[in-house]
DRENMI-397617 format. One record per residue: residue in three letters; chain; x, y, z of N, C-alpha, C in turn. Coordinates in steps of 0.02 Angstrom, whole numbers, plus 50000, padded with zeros to 5 digits. Layout:
<rs>
r/c/nxx/nyy/nzz/caxx/cayy/cazz/cxx/cyy/czz
ala/A/X/Y/Z/X/Y/Z/X/Y/Z
...
</rs>
This chain:
<rs>
r/c/nxx/nyy/nzz/caxx/cayy/cazz/cxx/cyy/czz
ala/A/47493/48242/53763/47561/48259/53782/47601/48196/53795
ala/A/47568/48146/53825/47604/48083/53839/47623/48049/53774
gly/A/47578/48053/53724/47593/48023/53659/47652/48057/53626
glu/A/47655/48124/53633/47711/48161/53603/47776/48142/53637
ala/A/47773/48134/53704/47834/48115/53741/47857/48046/53719
ala/A/47809/48001/53710/47827/47933/53688/47857/47935/53618
ala/A/47827/47975/53574/47853/47981/53506/47923/48011/53507
gly/A/47935/48059/53549/48002/48089/53555/48052/48040/53581
ala/A/48031/47998/53629/48076/47947/53656/48093/47896/53603
glu/A/48044/47877/53562/48057/47828/53508/48106/47857/53458
gly/A/48099/47921/53440/48144/47952/53392/48215/47953/53418
gly/A/48224/47965/53484/48290/47964/53515/48321/47895/53513
glu/A/48278/47843/53521/48304/47775/53519/48328/47758/53449
glu/A/48292/47781/53397/48314/47767/53329/48381/47799/53314
glu/A/48392/47859/53339/48456/47892/53328/48512/47855/53364
glu/A/48499/47832/53425/48550/47797/53463/48563/47727/53436
glu/A/48513/47697/53402/48519/47629/53378/48577/47622/53329
gly/A/48591/47673/53288/48644/47670/53239/48713/47681/53269
leu/A/48716/47704/53331/48780/47717/53362/48804/47656/53401
val/A/48868/47643/53395/48898/47588/53433/48947/47620/53482
pro/A/48942/47602/53545/48988/47632/53595/49061/47618/53576
glu/A/49103/47665/53594/49175/47657/53578/49203/47595/53611
ala/A/49176/47576/53669/49201/47516/53703/49190/47454/53660
val/A/49133/47451/53625/49118/47394/53582/49167/47393/53523
glu/A/49179/47452/53494/49227/47456/53439/49296/47434/53461
ser/A/49316/47455/53521/49381/47437/53548/49386/47361/53558
ile/A/49333/47332/53585/49332/47260/53596/49336/47223/53529
leu/A/49299/47246/53479/49302/47214/53414/49372/47218/53384
glu/A/49406/47275/53393/49474/47281/53368/49520/47231/53403
gln/A/49512/47223/53469/49552/47174/53506/49538/47103/53483
leu/A/49474/47089/53471/49456/47022/53448/49483/47009/53378
leu/A/49479/47058/53334/49507/47050/53267/49582/47039/53269
ser/A/49617/47073/53314/49689/47061/53321/49702/46993/53353
gly/A/49656/46969/53394/49662/46902/53424/49658/46847/53372
leu/A/49628/46861/53315/49625/46812/53261/49693/46797/53232
arg/A/49742/46841/53244/49811/46831/53219/49856/46796/53270
asp/A/49831/46783/53329/49871/46755/53383/49899/46687/53364
ser/A/49957/46670/53393/49988/46606/53378/49953/46548/53413
asp/A/49913/46561/53464/49877/46510/53501/49808/46497/53471
thr/A/49794/46435/53455/49730/46418/53424/49671/46435/53468
val/A/49677/46425/53533/49621/46439/53578/49604/46513/53578
val/A/49655/46556/53573/49643/46628/53569/49607/46645/53505
arg/A/49629/46617/53449/49596/46629/53385/49523/46606/53386
trp/A/49512/46546/53413/49445/46518/53416/49400/46561/53461
ser/A/49425/46581/53518/49386/46623/53564/49371/46691/53534
ser/A/49420/46719/53498/49409/46783/53464/49355/46777/53411
ala/A/49357/46723/53373/49306/46712/53321/49237/46706/53352
lys/A/49231/46669/53407/49167/46662/53441/49142/46730/53466
gly/A/49186/46769/53496/49168/46834/53522/49146/46881/53466
ile/A/49181/46878/53410/49163/46920/53352/49094/46901/53328
gly/A/49079/46837/53325/49013/46815/53303/48958/46839/53349
arg/A/48970/46833/53413/48919/46853/53462/48905/46927/53461
ile/A/48958/46967/53456/48949/47040/53455/48919/47062/53388
thr/A/48945/47035/53334/48922/47056/53268/48848/47039/53257
asn/A/48826/46986/53288/48756/46966/53283/48709/47020/53310
arg/A/48734/47064/53353/48693/47116/53384/48704/47185/53353
leu/A/48747/47189/53303/48761/47253/53270/48712/47267/53213
pro/A/48703/47330/53195/48666/47345/53134/48702/47315/53073
leu/A/48664/47301/53021/48691/47266/52962/48752/47300/52932
glu/A/48752/47367/52928/48808/47402/52898/48873/47391/52938
leu/A/48866/47393/53004/48925/47384/53046/48947/47311/53047
ala/A/48898/47266/53044/48915/47195/53041/48954/47180/52977
asp/A/48935/47213/52923/48971/47203/52860/49043/47228/52865
asp/A/49055/47281/52904/49123/47305/52915/49165/47252/52951
val/A/49134/47218/52999/49170/47165/53036/49186/47108/52989
val/A/49139/47090/52946/49152/47038/52896/49212/47058/52853
gly/A/49214/47121/52833/49270/47146/52794/49336/47139/52831
gly/A/49335/47151/52896/49395/47143/52937/49420/47071/52938
ala/A/49373/47024/52939/49392/46953/52938/49418/46934/52869
val/A/49387/46959/52817/49410/46944/52749/49480/46973/52738
asp/A/49494/47031/52767/49561/47062/52760/49616/47018/52787
leu/A/49601/46973/52834/49651/46928/52862/49673/46875/52811
leu/A/49637/46869/52757/49653/46818/52708/49695/46847/52651
ala/A/49735/46896/52668/49781/46927/52619/49842/46881/52609
pro/A/49871/46882/52550/49928/46839/52536/49988/46850/52582
asp/A/49996/46910/52608/50054/46924/52650/50042/46908/52724
glu/A/49984/46883/52742/49969/46866/52812/49998/46797/52829
gln/A/50013/46789/52893/50038/46725/52918/49982/46672/52916
ala/A/50001/46609/52921/49953/46555/52921/49905/46560/52980
ser/A/49930/46584/53038/49886/46592/53096/49831/46643/53083
ala/A/49847/46696/53047/49796/46747/53029/49745/46717/52982
trp/A/49768/46677/52935/49721/46644/52889/49675/46598/52928
his/A/49703/46560/52975/49662/46515/53015/49611/46555/53055
gly/A/49633/46609/53086/49588/46651/53124/49534/46682/53081
gly/A/49553/46705/53021/49504/46733/52975/49452/46681/52954
cys/A/49475/46620/52942/49429/46566/52923/49383/46549/52980
leu/A/49410/46547/53042/49367/46533/53100/49314/46587/53107
ala/A/49334/46650/53099/49286/46705/53106/49234/46703/53051
leu/A/49254/46691/52989/49206/46687/52934/49158/46628/52943
ala/A/49184/46572/52969/49140/46515/52982/49089/46532/53036
glu/A/49111/46566/53088/49065/46586/53142/49014/46636/53117
leu/A/49035/46684/53076/48989/46733/53048/48940/46700/53000
ala/A/48963/46651/52960/48918/46615/52915/48868/46574/52954
arg/A/48891/46543/53008/48846/46502/53049/48789/46544/53077
arg/A/48803/46607/53091/48753/46652/53119/48714/46690/53065
gly/A/48728/46675/53002/48692/46707/52947/48715/46778/52933
leu/A/48776/46795/52952/48802/46862/52944/48849/46870/52885
leu/A/48868/46816/52854/48911/46818/52794/48864/46815/52734
leu/A/48848/46873/52708/48799/46877/52654/48830/46856/52588
pro/A/48789/46827/52544/48814/46802/52479/48852/46854/52438
ala/A/48835/46918/52445/48870/46970/52407/48944/46975/52426
arg/A/48961/46953/52486/49031/46956/52509/49073/46896/52486
leu/A/49041/46842/52466/49078/46781/52451/49131/46789/52396
pro/A/49119/46828/52343/49172/46835/52292/49236/46867/52319
glu/A/49232/46902/52375/49291/46934/52403/49334/46885/52443
val/A/49308/46826/52459/49344/46778/52500/49389/46736/52455
pro/A/49455/46741/52464/49501/46701/52424/49494/46627/52441
leu/A/49499/46585/52391/49491/46513/52402/49556/46478/52419
thr/A/49612/46508/52403/49677/46479/52418/49725/46531/52443
arg/A/49774/46509/52479/49827/46553/52504/49887/46545/52458
thr/A/49905/46599/52425/49964/46596/52381/50020/46636/52415
pro/A/50079/46606/52420/50134/46640/52455/50160/46701/52418
</rs>
């Protein structure tokens, strides 16, 4: 019976492992918006926070965060958003979270 209870507890943990609390999603949204801030320290701190949180997410969700950083490199974004996106991508790459399959999506230049 104890083994069954342990097996049941493990199954519950696996189901919960894929879920991310709404608070974490909200924080990630705030950090992604912080990458557009006019203040460099805010952008840098946001990039660091994104890296730290993303490092603890499941791979599929981490890839969504990478996509959010890549989206900041759109031609219609301000230079501060590009800088924030580059900071975030550098932090994610440093932590091994920017997978090679994503690299073709990263624009190499900003065209007005």
